[in-house]
MIBAGU-91467 format. One record per residue (C-alpha): x, y, z. Coordinates in steps of 0.001 Angstrom, whole numbers, plus 500000, padded with zeros to 6 digits. Layout:
REM residues N
XYZ ...
REM end
This chain:
REM residues 463
220505461148439287 222255464474439721 221079467262442032 217770468784440915 219462472108440150 221377470344437367 218143469587435539 216672473025436262 219808474680434839 219776472469431748 216140473248430994 216793476954431556 219649476818429045 217292475269426533 214669477947427222 217291480615426516 217822479376422940 214948481454421539 212618478619420569 208883479262420287 206036476869421014 206477473729423102 209248471148423284 208155467511423549 210441464895425114 209246461292424868 210787458916427354 211140455273426421 208728452537427386 209302448892428114 210193446853425026 209069443197424969 211568440472424167 208984437857423234 205835438684425216 204501441818426898 205560440759430390 209083439671429426 210958442839428503 214454443840427520 216544445643430115 215057449143430250 217095452020428847 215730455562429125 215948457972426209 219106460029426640 217646463463425868 214777462847428286 217318461667430845 219500464732430272 216743467304430842 214298465428433086 216506462924434917 213895460256435688 215057456775434780 211911454668434506 209427453936431706 206135455535430740 207031459226430915 207006462300428706 208190465832429382 207051469148427931 208643472607428095 206607475640427071 209225477976425651 207039481054425913 205365480673429308 208298478809430844 205993476070432180 207404472570432544 205466469323432845 206037465628433371 203335463229432216 203033459696433564 200762457349435455 201047456346439081 200940452625439784 197857450730440916 197540447900443424 198228445186440818 201529446897439980 202472447178443642 201933443438444121 204585442704441507 206852445738441893 206455446789445517 205522450309446687 206447453040444215 207218456739444670 204342458948443415 205019460787440149 204758464212441773 207470463279444278 209760461963441551 209154465099439493 210082467256442475 213495465555442519 214262467218439170 212631470553440004 209257470097438292 205996470859440104 203450470239437343 202552466596436679 199586464912435028 198433461465433869 200003460418430580 196704460795428689 196787464531429383 199796464787427070 197347464542424185 195455467564425485 198495469828425733 199762468850422262 196312469294420709 195895472712422348 199256473836420957 198423472627417470 194915474142417535 196440477543418286 199108477162415571 201946476871418062 204993474843417045 205323471404418618 209049470608418583 209996466934418820 213144464891418276 213564462148415666 212190458941417199 214267455771416925 211792453317418465 208677452123416700 206478452662419754 207347456346419888 206820456753416148 203300455412416610 202753457621419672 203854460695417731 201464459756414941 198626459663417467 199727462929419089 200294464955415917 198326463234413160 201513462873411110 202163459478409534 204497457253411531 206233456458408240 207137460113407686 207447461328411277 211242461329411142 211250464043408492 209093466317410651 211494466408413605 212443469966414575 215909470876413296 215867474020415452 215150471873418515 217841469334417551 220549471967417130 219630473710420396 219913470457422328 223202469466420686 224710472871421538 223997472187425216 224745468465425466 228011468552423500 229793470438426324 230152468011429207 229707469274432759 232350468333435339 229928465906436972 229299464268433613 233035463765433145 233142462108436568 230411459693435455 232345458949432271 235410458225434406 233359455638436322 232360454022433040 236009454106431938 237126452415435155 234714449574434463 235821449490430831 239425449181432008 238545446055433998 236626444618431042 239578444973428691 242285443771431050 240142440713431773 239769440093428037 243542440314427615 244087437763430389 241565435424428761 243139435687425274 244522432162425417 244489429497422699 241398427306422949 239185429957424553 235732430555423047 235254434167421974 231741434180423459 233115433252426894 235304436376426845 232524438631425544 230084437270428127 232571437751430945 233130441341429863 229392442024429767 229079440640433295 231809443015434502 229880445902432966 226658444973434775 228568444473438016 229971447988437595 226498449511437614 225267449467434028 225020447411430891 227611447387428130 227459450716426297 226990448883422977 227060445261421778 230591443991422321 232823443639419260 235305440795419812 236856438621417148 239948437049415672 238629438438412391 239308442028413329 239320443073409680 235503443078409990 235058446441411674 231903445658413667 232251441941414237 229631440728416735 230075437059415833 231720435504418883 231603431935417620 235288431146417112 237860429423419287 240996431524419743 244079430265417951 247669430897418983 249401433487416853 246241435312415815 245086438744416953 241961439318419056 240376442719418426 238048443820421212 235952447010421063 233784447410424161 232689449808426859 230465450156429884 227719452441431090 227846454041434509 224845453835436813 223669457147435309 224142455784431752 227328457629430767 229479455586428396 233031454426427865 234381452974424617 237799451330424279 239442449114421682 242502446986422207 244089444335420011 245741441415421779 247999438611420541 246403435273421380 248801433427423651 250734436549424550 253316437100421824 253098439389418790 254743438107415645 257227440555414131 254715441435411394 251937442013413957 254124444177416154 255177446315413194 251569447108412268 250626447541415935 253350450143416381 252083452047413345 248547452213414769 249842453135418228 251873455979416732 248737457268414967 246756457065418212 249392458965420180 249756461593417438 245996462172417405 245904462733421167 248834465129420893 247039467173418206 243639467205419911 242938470617421441 240355473417421287 240016475186417961 241376472451415719 239061470469413484 238835466760414155 238930466335410382 242494467691410431 243406465331413287 241933462407411362 244012463256408292 247158463638410412 246564460183411886 246039458850408366 249420460289407355 251091458533410294 249547455246409185 250522455838405559 254097456725406530 254405453623408685 253038451407405931 255403452992403435 258338451981405641 256993448418405533 256678448525401749 252880448446401515 252477452064400393 254722453877397924 255159457439396717 254640460683398581 252755460148401852 250769463388401727 249801462751398125 248791459189399040 246501460431401816 245086463188399607 244236460489397053 242665458319399777 245129455451399396 245351455035403180 241656454083403273 242441450610401932 243881450014405395 242010452670407447 238473452815405979 236730454458408939 236876457733410842 239147458593413737 236362458974416276 233032460314417466 231394462184420328 230774460210423524 228629460906426589 225183459636427574 225328457625424355 228451455876423155 227873457671419835 226629460698421671 223418462290420371 223590460511417038 219893459661417408 219404463403416777 221302463174413493 225008462399413200 225499465138410624 224395467771413172 226536466316415966 229743465891414006 229613468712411469 228459472306411083 228210475038408462 232011475432408413 233135471803408295 231207469466406030 231684465711405512 234117464523402869 232940462518399873 236084460403399643 235953456742400690 237294456333404218 237272459978405243 233543460051404418 233060457675407371 234459460232409842 231629460836412316 233153463944413937 234907466567411831 234079469976413312 236208472226415502 236821470941419000 235738472820422123 236693472441425776 234310469958427323 233979467716424276 234432464028425080 235521462102422000 237046458823420936 240434458393419252 240459455099417380 242770454708414387 243117451271412873 244810449227410199 242988446337408540 243581443897405717 240179443179404195 240554440571401402 237406441633399520 238476445289399547 242026444408398480 240641442367395581 238334445181394489 241023447855394539 243559445627392817 241114444562390102 240019448153389447 243481449666389785 242337452010392563 245300454005393891 247727451651392132 250302454452392050 250440454431395857 249796450813396828 252157447865396466 249543445177395969 252102442363395809 253233443235399313 249687443863400561 248642440378399478 251207438935401869 248969440276404676 245650438864403438 245169436717406544 246486439311408984 243151440523410396 243039444009411850 244299446265414623 242396449127416257 243498451068419340 240927453362420957 241037455757423896 238436458144425313 239602461765425294 238482464909427119 239187468179425308 240490470604427951 241036474368427893 244605473935426635 244752470496425043 243378467066425812 243735464170428206 242962460462428244 240017459918430579 240841457739433567 243661455215433717 244721454302430213 243924450720429305 247264448927428757 248426449693425248 252231449306425193 252839446053423287 255269444704425887 252750445333428671 249939443750426671 252051440635426069 252872440429429776 249225440626430824 248261437808428440 251177435653429572 250197436121433217 246698434860432362 
REM end
């Protein structure tokens, strides 16, 4: 964990936001895989981790916004626990590490929430994403677990996002550690991209590198020859020479900060001319997006600029026709680029999206688009120094989507379907970097994962 003053300062920032009542932070508990004693790898709730820093199960935190009091609730272990787990640090000593002096058994959480409610004080809580915490909130508040999500405090959510979205220097250093591990994961995957290799062997090797670097993978690894499926977690295929392997993966640091990279690799180490042409188009869009990323610009505008680069490149190859700007305005590019350019990244790979993606990525000024493709953009608002974001343009040939658009005549004035159908078995290409918005522009975080097509080919050929 960070120095205790980090957590004190963060909680003080939250107290300065003008909230009334109490703020409730539920940590995560253990989650059974198949029986109570056989649990998944524990992952603490990120907002609890951000403000209270303690990375073990069975905790809750409370901040009284009017008195300034702060509490951590949890139970100390008993002798049976010590037999299996060894001696444990008392809760009060752990709480002191993050600057909190008031602790109590977990059951006392019910008393403090009930007292607040009985005196008509607001109990702010965040939208729960685990069933156990939905049930706990039902017991604490009397609200139905089925409707608890709709009662989450929007005021609380927005206050927390306004603090967490600006990354501290020490957070950026943690992200760099995650990026260094992610670099090793992706270079290893490139070396393993040989004909006859099982996709699962590569994905499993990458996950092992992540754990060896201090944390688990930051999300389930996407790795497939069928890269036209945007989130393809099916690792069942055997790699074939001449195909493309799309790999989207990242690591967590020991303190749970994330990295998130995507690279697309020619199996066997040689791009075909058609593959290289599309690769160069996506790489140009990636580089253009980084160049345009700076404080004060909207990420929506950067997304659309990247879309224009892709549309222009595809026009040169004969897949798109007509005026490029008009094609993008009509959404024709989304046949090939049906997702957004990127998202926030930090303690979560899609940072804070458990609080509501709409509040993380948009604001009163910039609202989501309704148009297919651009509507999938997760981050559109103006960028600020300290934002950490992803830059991940792509180009995909999705047979079902091609068939739909062709049959319905969607954007037929801008798309050369005869030419597009020559690419039906192409797959997809995505190239993703992690970007820090600086005071004057932006920078790729850490050492850039190899992305030049000649370098990528060389790495695969070296094996």
